[in-house]
MARPA-376897 format. One record per residue: x, y, z negated of N, C-alpha, C in turn; residue number from 1; residue in one letter. Coordinates in Angstrom, 1 decimal. Atoms other than C-alpha are relative to their C-alpha. Last residue first. Layout:
BEGIN
{{X, Y, Z}, {X, Y, Z}, {X, Y, Z}, NUM, a},
...
END
This chain:
BEGIN
{{0.9, -1.1, -0.4}, {-7.2, 78.9, 0.9}, {0.5, 1.3, -0.5}, 184, p},
{{0.8, -0.6, 1.1}, {-4.3, 76.4, 0.5}, {-0.8, 1.2, 0.5}, 183, k},
{{-0.2, -1.4, 0.2}, {-3.3, 74.5, 3.6}, {-0.8, 0.5, -1.2}, 182, a},
{{1.0, -0.9, -0.5}, {-3.5, 70.7, 3.3}, {0.3, 1.4, -0.4}, 181, a},
{{0.9, -0.4, 1.0}, {-0.3, 68.8, 2.9}, {-1.0, 1.0, 0.5}, 180, p},
{{-0.3, -1.4, 0.4}, {1.0, 67.2, 6.0}, {-0.9, 0.4, -1.1}, 179, k},
{{1.1, -0.9, -0.2}, {0.7, 63.4, 6.0}, {0.4, 1.4, -0.4}, 178, a},
{{0.7, -0.5, 1.2}, {4.0, 61.5, 6.2}, {-1.1, 1.0, 0.3}, 177, p},
{{-0.5, -1.3, 0.4}, {4.7, 60.0, 9.6}, {-0.7, 0.4, -1.3}, 176, a},
{{0.8, -1.1, -0.3}, {3.7, 56.3, 9.8}, {0.6, 1.3, -0.5}, 175, a},
{{0.2, -0.8, 1.2}, {6.4, 53.7, 9.7}, {-0.8, 1.3, 0.4}, 174, v},
{{0.3, -1.4, -0.4}, {6.3, 51.0, 12.3}, {-0.4, 0.8, -1.2}, 173, v},
{{1.0, -0.6, 0.9}, {7.9, 47.8, 11.0}, {-0.2, 1.5, 0.5}, 172, h},
{{0.1, -1.5, -0.2}, {9.6, 45.6, 13.5}, {-1.1, 0.6, -0.8}, 171, l},
{{-1.2, -0.6, 0.6}, {10.4, 42.1, 12.1}, {0.1, 1.5, 0.3}, 170, g},
{{0.3, -0.2, 1.4}, {6.8, 41.0, 12.8}, {1.2, 0.7, -0.7}, 169, r},
{{0.1, -1.4, 0.3}, {7.7, 41.5, 16.5}, {-0.4, 0.3, -1.5}, 168, l},
{{-1.3, -0.6, 0.0}, {8.9, 37.9, 16.7}, {-0.1, 1.5, -0.4}, 167, l},
{{-0.8, 0.5, 1.1}, {5.6, 36.5, 15.6}, {1.4, 0.6, -0.1}, 166, d},
{{0.4, -0.7, 1.2}, {3.7, 38.8, 17.9}, {0.7, -0.5, -1.2}, 165, a},
{{-0.5, -1.3, -0.1}, {5.8, 37.5, 20.8}, {-0.4, 0.8, -1.3}, 164, i},
{{-1.4, 0.0, 0.3}, {5.1, 33.9, 19.8}, {0.6, 1.4, 0.0}, 163, q},
{{-0.2, 0.3, 1.4}, {1.3, 34.5, 19.5}, {1.5, -0.1, -0.3}, 162, a},
{{0.3, -1.2, 0.9}, {1.3, 36.3, 22.8}, {0.2, -0.3, -1.4}, 161, q},
{{-1.1, -1.0, -0.2}, {3.2, 33.5, 24.6}, {-0.3, 1.2, -0.9}, 160, g},
{{-1.1, 0.5, 0.8}, {0.8, 30.8, 23.1}, {1.1, 1.1, 0.1}, 159, v},
{{0.4, -0.1, 1.5}, {-2.2, 32.9, 24.3}, {1.2, -0.5, -0.8}, 158, a},
{{-0.1, -1.4, 0.4}, {-0.6, 33.4, 27.8}, {-0.3, 0.2, -1.5}, 157, a},
{{-1.4, -0.4, 0.1}, {0.0, 29.7, 28.2}, {0.2, 1.4, -0.5}, 156, l},
{{-0.5, -0.7, -1.2}, {-3.6, 28.9, 27.5}, {1.4, 0.4, -0.3}, 155, a},
{{-0.3, -1.4, 0.2}, {-4.4, 26.3, 24.9}, {0.6, 0.6, 1.3}, 154, q},
{{1.2, -0.9, -0.4}, {-6.2, 23.0, 25.7}, {0.3, 1.5, -0.2}, 153, y},
{{0.4, 0.1, -1.4}, {-3.0, 20.9, 25.8}, {-1.1, 0.9, 0.4}, 152, g},
{{0.8, 1.2, -0.3}, {-1.8, 22.1, 22.4}, {-0.4, 0.0, 1.5}, 151, w},
{{1.4, 0.1, 0.5}, {0.8, 24.7, 21.9}, {-0.6, -1.3, 0.4}, 150, g},
{{0.8, 0.8, -1.0}, {4.6, 25.0, 22.1}, {-1.4, -0.1, -0.6}, 149, s},
{{1.3, 0.5, 0.5}, {6.6, 27.7, 20.5}, {-0.6, -0.9, 1.1}, 148, r},
{{0.6, 0.8, -0.9}, {10.1, 29.2, 20.7}, {-1.3, -0.6, -0.6}, 147, g},
{{0.9, 1.1, 0.4}, {11.9, 31.9, 19.0}, {-0.6, -0.8, 1.1}, 146, g},
{{0.1, 1.0, -1.1}, {14.5, 34.7, 19.1}, {-1.0, -1.1, -0.6}, 145, t},
{{0.8, 1.2, 0.4}, {14.8, 37.9, 17.2}, {-0.1, -1.0, 1.2}, 144, a},
{{0.3, 1.0, -1.0}, {17.1, 40.9, 17.4}, {-0.8, -1.1, -0.6}, 143, s},
{{0.9, 1.0, 0.4}, {17.6, 44.2, 15.6}, {-0.1, -1.0, 1.1}, 142, w},
{{0.4, -0.1, 1.4}, {20.1, 47.0, 15.5}, {-1.0, -1.0, -0.5}, 141, v},
{{1.2, 0.9, 0.2}, {21.9, 46.4, 18.9}, {-0.3, 0.0, -1.5}, 140, v},
{{-0.2, 1.3, 0.6}, {24.4, 49.3, 19.1}, {-1.4, -0.7, -0.1}, 139, r},
{{-0.3, 1.0, -1.0}, {24.4, 52.2, 21.5}, {0.1, -1.4, -0.5}, 138, g},
{{-1.3, 0.7, 0.2}, {24.8, 54.6, 18.6}, {0.4, -1.0, 1.1}, 137, s},
{{-1.1, -0.9, 0.5}, {22.2, 57.2, 19.4}, {1.3, -0.7, -0.1}, 136, r},
{{-0.5, -0.8, -1.1}, {20.1, 54.9, 21.6}, {1.1, 1.0, -0.4}, 135, m},
{{0.1, -1.4, 0.4}, {19.6, 52.3, 18.9}, {0.7, 0.9, 1.0}, 134, d},
{{-1.2, -0.8, 0.0}, {19.2, 49.0, 20.8}, {-0.3, 1.4, -0.5}, 133, t},
{{0.2, -1.4, 0.0}, {16.4, 46.6, 20.0}, {1.3, 0.7, -0.1}, 132, v},
{{-1.0, -0.8, 0.8}, {16.5, 42.9, 20.9}, {-0.3, 1.5, 0.2}, 131, q},
{{0.2, -1.5, -0.1}, {14.0, 40.3, 22.0}, {1.2, 0.6, -0.8}, 130, l},
{{-0.9, -0.8, 0.9}, {14.6, 36.6, 22.8}, {-0.3, 1.4, 0.2}, 129, t},
{{-0.5, -1.3, -0.4}, {12.1, 34.2, 24.3}, {0.9, 0.6, -1.1}, 128, l},
{{-1.2, -0.3, 0.8}, {10.7, 30.7, 24.4}, {0.5, 1.4, 0.5}, 127, g},
{{-0.5, -1.4, -0.1}, {7.2, 29.6, 25.4}, {1.3, 0.1, -0.8}, 126, v},
{{-1.2, -0.2, 0.8}, {5.7, 26.1, 25.9}, {0.6, 1.4, 0.4}, 125, a},
{{-0.7, -1.3, -0.3}, {2.1, 25.3, 27.0}, {1.3, 0.1, -0.9}, 124, p},
{{0.0, -1.0, 1.0}, {1.2, 21.6, 26.6}, {0.7, 1.2, 0.4}, 123, e},
{{-0.4, -1.3, -0.6}, {0.5, 19.6, 29.7}, {0.0, 1.1, -1.0}, 122, s},
{{0.7, -1.1, 0.6}, {-1.4, 16.8, 27.9}, {0.4, 1.3, 0.5}, 121, d},
{{1.4, 0.2, 0.1}, {-0.4, 13.8, 30.0}, {-0.8, 1.3, -0.5}, 120, v},
{{0.5, 1.1, 0.8}, {3.0, 14.9, 31.0}, {-1.5, 0.0, -0.1}, 119, g},
{{0.5, 1.1, -0.8}, {4.9, 17.9, 32.2}, {-0.4, -1.1, -0.9}, 118, t},
{{-0.8, 1.1, 0.0}, {5.2, 20.9, 29.9}, {-0.6, -1.1, 0.9}, 117, k},
{{0.7, 1.1, 0.5}, {3.3, 24.0, 30.9}, {0.9, -1.2, 0.1}, 116, y},
{{0.5, 1.0, -0.9}, {5.6, 26.9, 31.4}, {-0.9, -0.9, -0.8}, 115, r},
{{1.4, -0.5, -0.2}, {7.3, 30.0, 30.0}, {-0.6, -1.0, 1.0}, 114, w},
{{1.0, 1.1, -0.4}, {10.8, 29.2, 28.7}, {-1.3, 0.6, 0.1}, 113, e},
{{-0.8, 1.3, -0.1}, {14.0, 31.3, 28.2}, {-0.9, -1.1, 0.4}, 112, t},
{{0.9, 1.1, 0.1}, {12.4, 34.8, 28.7}, {0.7, -1.3, 0.3}, 111, v},
{{-0.3, 1.1, -0.9}, {15.0, 37.4, 27.9}, {-1.0, -1.1, -0.2}, 110, t},
{{0.3, 1.4, 0.4}, {14.2, 40.7, 26.2}, {0.4, -1.0, 1.1}, 109, g},
{{-0.2, 0.8, -1.2}, {15.0, 44.4, 26.0}, {-0.3, -1.5, -0.4}, 108, s},
{{0.2, 1.4, 0.2}, {13.8, 47.1, 23.6}, {0.2, -0.8, 1.3}, 107, l},
{{0.3, 0.7, -1.2}, {15.3, 50.6, 23.7}, {-0.2, -1.5, -0.3}, 106, a},
{{-0.4, 1.4, 0.0}, {15.3, 53.0, 20.7}, {-0.4, -0.6, 1.4}, 105, y},
{{-0.9, 0.3, 1.2}, {15.3, 56.7, 20.2}, {0.5, -1.4, 0.0}, 104, s},
{{0.4, 1.1, 0.9}, {14.0, 57.4, 23.7}, {1.0, -0.1, -1.2}, 103, a},
{{0.0, -0.5, 1.3}, {14.5, 60.8, 25.3}, {-0.3, -1.1, -1.1}, 102, g},
{{1.3, -0.1, 0.5}, {13.5, 59.6, 28.7}, {-0.1, 0.6, -1.4}, 101, q},
{{0.7, -1.1, -0.8}, {16.9, 60.3, 30.1}, {-1.4, 0.2, -0.4}, 100, a},
{{-0.5, -1.3, 0.6}, {18.4, 58.1, 27.3}, {-0.7, 1.2, 0.7}, 99, r},
{{0.6, -0.1, 1.3}, {16.1, 55.2, 28.4}, {0.5, 1.3, -0.7}, 98, a},
{{1.4, -0.4, -0.2}, {17.1, 55.7, 32.0}, {-0.6, 0.3, -1.3}, 97, w},
{{0.0, -1.4, -0.4}, {20.8, 55.6, 31.0}, {-1.4, 0.5, 0.2}, 96, d},
{{-0.2, -0.8, 1.2}, {20.0, 52.4, 29.1}, {0.2, 1.4, 0.3}, 95, l},
{{1.3, -0.1, 0.8}, {18.4, 50.9, 32.2}, {0.2, 0.8, -1.3}, 94, t},
{{1.1, -0.9, -0.7}, {21.3, 51.8, 34.4}, {-1.2, 0.1, -0.8}, 93, q},
{{-0.4, -1.4, 0.1}, {23.9, 50.4, 31.9}, {-1.0, 1.0, 0.7}, 92, a},
{{0.3, -0.4, 1.4}, {22.1, 47.1, 31.6}, {0.3, 1.5, -0.2}, 91, g},
{{-1.0, 0.4, 1.0}, {22.2, 46.8, 35.4}, {-0.4, 0.5, -1.4}, 90, t},
{{-0.8, -1.1, 0.4}, {19.0, 47.0, 37.5}, {1.0, -0.5, -1.1}, 89, p},
{{0.2, -0.4, 1.4}, {17.8, 43.7, 38.9}, {0.9, 1.2, -0.3}, 88, s},
{{-1.3, -0.4, 0.6}, {17.6, 43.3, 42.7}, {-0.3, 0.5, -1.4}, 87, p},
{{-0.2, -1.5, -0.1}, {14.3, 41.6, 43.4}, {1.3, 0.3, -0.6}, 86, q},
{{-0.7, -0.6, 1.1}, {14.2, 37.8, 44.1}, {0.2, 1.5, 0.2}, 85, a},
{{-1.2, -0.7, -0.4}, {11.6, 36.7, 46.6}, {0.7, 0.8, -1.2}, 84, e},
{{-1.1, 0.9, 0.0}, {9.2, 34.2, 45.3}, {1.3, 0.6, 0.4}, 83, l},
{{-0.4, 0.4, 1.4}, {6.6, 36.8, 44.3}, {1.2, -1.0, 0.0}, 82, p},
{{-0.2, 1.5, 0.0}, {6.6, 38.2, 47.9}, {0.5, -0.4, -1.4}, 81, n},
{{1.1, 0.5, -0.8}, {5.2, 41.8, 48.1}, {0.0, -1.6, 0.0}, 80, d},
{{-0.4, 0.7, -1.2}, {7.4, 42.7, 45.2}, {-1.2, -0.5, 0.8}, 79, s},
{{0.4, 1.4, -0.1}, {6.4, 45.2, 42.6}, {0.4, -0.6, 1.4}, 78, p},
{{0.9, 0.1, -1.2}, {8.6, 48.3, 42.3}, {-0.5, -1.5, 0.0}, 77, e},
{{-0.5, 1.0, -1.0}, {9.9, 48.7, 38.8}, {-1.0, -0.1, 1.1}, 76, q},
{{0.8, 0.2, -1.2}, {9.5, 51.6, 36.3}, {0.7, -1.0, 1.0}, 75, p},
{{-0.9, -0.2, -1.1}, {11.1, 51.1, 32.9}, {-0.8, -0.3, 1.3}, 74, y},
{{-0.5, 1.3, -0.7}, {8.3, 51.2, 30.4}, {0.8, 0.4, 1.2}, 73, v},
{{-0.2, -0.3, -1.4}, {7.7, 54.1, 27.9}, {0.6, -1.3, 0.6}, 72, v},
{{-0.7, 1.1, -0.6}, {6.1, 53.5, 24.5}, {0.1, 0.2, 1.5}, 71, v},
{{-0.6, -0.2, -1.3}, {5.1, 56.6, 22.6}, {0.9, -1.1, 0.4}, 70, t},
{{0.8, -0.9, -0.8}, {2.6, 56.3, 19.8}, {0.6, 0.2, 1.3}, 69, s},
{{-0.9, -0.9, -0.7}, {4.0, 53.2, 18.2}, {-0.7, 0.9, 0.9}, 68, l},
{{0.1, -1.4, 0.4}, {1.2, 51.9, 16.0}, {1.1, 0.9, 0.6}, 67, g},
{{-0.7, -0.2, 1.3}, {1.6, 48.1, 15.9}, {0.0, 1.5, -0.4}, 66, k},
{{0.9, 0.4, 1.1}, {-1.1, 47.9, 18.6}, {0.7, 0.2, -1.4}, 65, q},
{{1.0, -1.1, 0.2}, {1.2, 49.9, 20.9}, {-1.0, -0.4, -1.1}, 64, r},
{{-0.7, -1.2, 0.6}, {4.0, 47.4, 20.3}, {-0.9, 1.1, -0.2}, 63, l},
{{-0.2, 0.3, 1.4}, {1.6, 44.5, 21.0}, {0.7, 1.1, -0.7}, 62, l},
{{1.3, -0.1, 0.6}, {0.6, 46.0, 24.4}, {0.1, -0.2, -1.5}, 61, a},
{{0.4, -1.4, 0.0}, {4.2, 46.5, 25.4}, {-1.3, 0.2, -0.7}, 60, v},
{{-0.8, -0.6, 1.0}, {5.1, 42.9, 24.4}, {-0.3, 1.5, -0.1}, 59, t},
{{0.5, 0.4, 1.3}, {2.3, 41.4, 26.4}, {0.7, 0.8, -1.1}, 58, i},
{{1.3, -0.7, 0.1}, {3.3, 43.4, 29.5}, {-0.6, -0.3, -1.4}, 57, a},
{{-0.2, -1.4, 0.3}, {7.0, 42.3, 29.0}, {-1.4, 0.7, -0.2}, 56, q},
{{-0.5, -0.1, 1.4}, {6.1, 38.6, 28.7}, {0.1, 1.5, -0.4}, 55, a},
{{1.1, 0.3, 0.9}, {4.0, 38.8, 31.9}, {0.4, 0.2, -1.5}, 54, r},
{{1.0, -1.1, -0.1}, {6.7, 40.7, 33.8}, {-1.2, -0.3, -1.0}, 53, d},
{{-0.5, -1.1, 0.8}, {9.4, 38.2, 32.6}, {-1.0, 1.2, 0.0}, 52, q},
{{0.4, 0.2, 1.4}, {7.3, 35.4, 33.9}, {0.5, 1.1, -0.9}, 51, v},
{{0.6, -1.1, 0.6}, {7.8, 36.7, 37.5}, {-0.6, -0.2, -1.5}, 50, q},
{{-0.2, -1.3, -0.4}, {8.8, 33.4, 39.1}, {-0.9, 1.0, -0.8}, 49, p},
{{1.3, -0.5, -0.5}, {9.1, 30.2, 37.2}, {0.1, 1.5, 0.4}, 48, a},
{{0.1, 0.3, -1.5}, {12.6, 28.6, 37.1}, {-1.3, 0.6, 0.5}, 47, e},
{{0.8, 1.2, -0.3}, {13.4, 30.2, 33.7}, {0.0, -0.2, 1.5}, 46, t},
{{-1.0, 1.1, 0.0}, {16.1, 32.7, 32.6}, {-0.8, -1.3, 0.2}, 45, a},
{{0.7, 1.3, -0.2}, {14.0, 35.7, 33.5}, {1.0, -1.1, 0.1}, 44, n},
{{-0.7, 1.0, -0.8}, {15.4, 38.9, 32.1}, {-0.8, -1.3, 0.1}, 43, a},
{{-0.4, 1.2, 0.6}, {13.1, 41.6, 30.7}, {0.7, -0.9, 1.0}, 42, f},
{{0.4, 1.2, -0.6}, {13.1, 45.1, 32.1}, {0.5, -1.3, -0.7}, 41, p},
{{-0.9, 0.2, -1.2}, {13.6, 47.8, 29.5}, {-0.5, -1.3, 0.7}, 40, l},
{{0.0, 1.5, -0.3}, {10.9, 48.9, 27.1}, {0.7, -0.2, 1.3}, 39, v},
{{0.0, 0.3, -1.4}, {11.7, 52.5, 25.9}, {0.1, -1.6, 0.1}, 38, a},
{{-0.7, 1.3, -0.2}, {10.7, 53.4, 22.3}, {-0.1, -0.3, 1.5}, 37, l},
{{0.2, 0.6, -1.3}, {9.9, 57.0, 21.5}, {0.8, -1.3, 0.1}, 36, k},
{{-1.2, 0.2, -0.8}, {9.8, 57.9, 17.8}, {-0.4, -0.7, 1.3}, 35, d},
{{-0.2, -1.1, -1.0}, {6.5, 59.2, 16.4}, {1.2, -0.2, 0.9}, 34, q},
{{1.1, 0.1, -1.0}, {5.6, 55.9, 14.6}, {0.2, 1.1, 1.1}, 33, a},
{{1.1, -1.0, 0.2}, {8.9, 55.9, 12.8}, {-1.0, 0.0, 1.2}, 32, p},
{{0.0, -1.0, -1.1}, {10.8, 52.7, 13.4}, {-1.1, 1.0, -0.3}, 31, i},
{{1.1, -1.0, 0.1}, {11.7, 50.4, 10.5}, {0.2, 1.1, 1.1}, 30, q},
{{-0.4, -1.3, -0.5}, {13.8, 47.4, 11.4}, {-1.2, 0.9, -0.1}, 29, l},
{{1.0, -0.9, -0.4}, {13.5, 44.1, 9.5}, {0.6, 1.3, 0.5}, 28, g},
{{0.5, -0.8, 1.2}, {16.4, 41.7, 9.5}, {-1.0, 1.0, 0.5}, 27, q},
{{-1.3, -0.2, 0.8}, {17.9, 39.1, 11.8}, {-0.4, 0.7, -1.2}, 26, t},
{{-0.4, -1.5, 0.0}, {14.4, 38.0, 13.1}, {1.3, 0.1, -0.9}, 25, p},
{{-1.1, -0.3, 0.9}, {14.5, 34.2, 13.6}, {0.4, 1.5, 0.1}, 24, l},
{{-0.2, -1.4, -0.2}, {11.3, 32.8, 15.0}, {1.1, 0.4, -1.0}, 23, a},
{{-1.3, -0.4, 0.5}, {11.0, 29.0, 15.4}, {0.2, 1.5, 0.3}, 22, t},
{{-0.5, -1.3, -0.5}, {7.5, 27.8, 15.7}, {1.3, 0.3, -0.6}, 21, t},
{{-0.7, -0.9, 0.8}, {6.4, 24.2, 15.2}, {0.5, 1.2, 0.7}, 20, a},
{{0.4, -1.4, -0.3}, {3.8, 22.6, 17.3}, {0.7, 1.0, -0.8}, 19, c},
{{0.1, -0.1, -1.4}, {5.3, 19.1, 17.4}, {-0.4, 1.4, 0.4}, 18, a},
{{-1.2, -0.5, -0.5}, {6.4, 19.4, 13.8}, {-0.1, 0.2, 1.5}, 17, a},
{{-0.1, -1.4, 0.3}, {2.8, 19.0, 12.6}, {1.3, 0.6, 0.6}, 16, l},
{{1.1, -0.7, -0.7}, {2.4, 15.7, 14.4}, {0.1, 1.5, -0.3}, 15, l},
{{-0.4, 0.0, -1.4}, {5.8, 14.4, 13.2}, {-1.1, 0.8, 0.8}, 14, l},
{{-1.1, -0.9, -0.1}, {4.9, 15.3, 9.6}, {0.4, 0.2, 1.4}, 13, s},
{{0.6, -1.3, 0.1}, {1.5, 13.6, 9.9}, {1.1, 1.1, 0.1}, 12, m},
{{0.7, -0.3, -1.2}, {3.2, 10.4, 11.1}, {-0.6, 1.4, 0.0}, 11, g},
{{-1.0, -0.3, -1.1}, {5.7, 10.5, 8.3}, {-0.7, 0.3, 1.3}, 10, a},
{{-0.7, -1.3, 0.2}, {3.0, 10.9, 5.7}, {1.0, 0.3, 1.1}, 9, a},
{{1.0, -1.1, -0.3}, {0.9, 8.1, 7.2}, {0.6, 1.3, -0.2}, 8, i},
{{0.1, -0.1, -1.5}, {4.0, 5.8, 7.3}, {-1.0, 1.1, 0.4}, 7, w},
{{-1.2, -0.6, -0.5}, {4.8, 6.6, 3.6}, {-0.1, 0.2, 1.6}, 6, i},
{{0.0, -1.5, 0.3}, {1.2, 6.0, 2.6}, {1.2, 0.7, 0.6}, 5, r},
{{1.0, -0.5, -0.9}, {1.3, 2.5, 4.3}, {-0.1, 1.6, -0.2}, 4, f},
{{-0.6, -0.2, -1.3}, {4.5, 1.7, 2.5}, {-1.0, 0.6, 1.0}, 3, r},
{{-0.9, -1.2, 0.0}, {2.8, 2.4, -0.8}, {0.7, 0.2, 1.3}, 2, n},
{{0.8, -1.2, 0.0}, {0.0, 0.0, 0.0}, {0.9, 1.3, 0.0}, 1, m},
END
């Protein structure tokens, strides 16, 4: 009977580990809500075309939901052919653009996985890395990486959004202090 319980516990542990999330924020970063954050083009380290655009769009929406009032996105020309590779701007070019926009911080990312796994259940799987550069010093001041897989019935975008939201928990938007009311 005791052996049976051990096998049940081991099976449940394996089942729960199958959908585990790994998010590793280095440390929290506080960004004042009024600071401008530039979102640079994400890199695509997968075989799937244009997944970096999907991840970037989700990230921008979640940053705005966190309370950042000014989020600017690096302008890119859409391709007529999604399978044709577009020339990527260099890191220096994108950082120069962020400086020209007056951004205090720049966020960049790399999509390492964004697909449905092969097999019977076709589970969605997402992996990505995010980092924030302080534009005054040019140093990376925050980074996070993580991966997540979902169940066969879940949408890939929903799993991606959950993973990105998990990673962004390390960014804390600080509201500006309220101005005191004028005395009559």
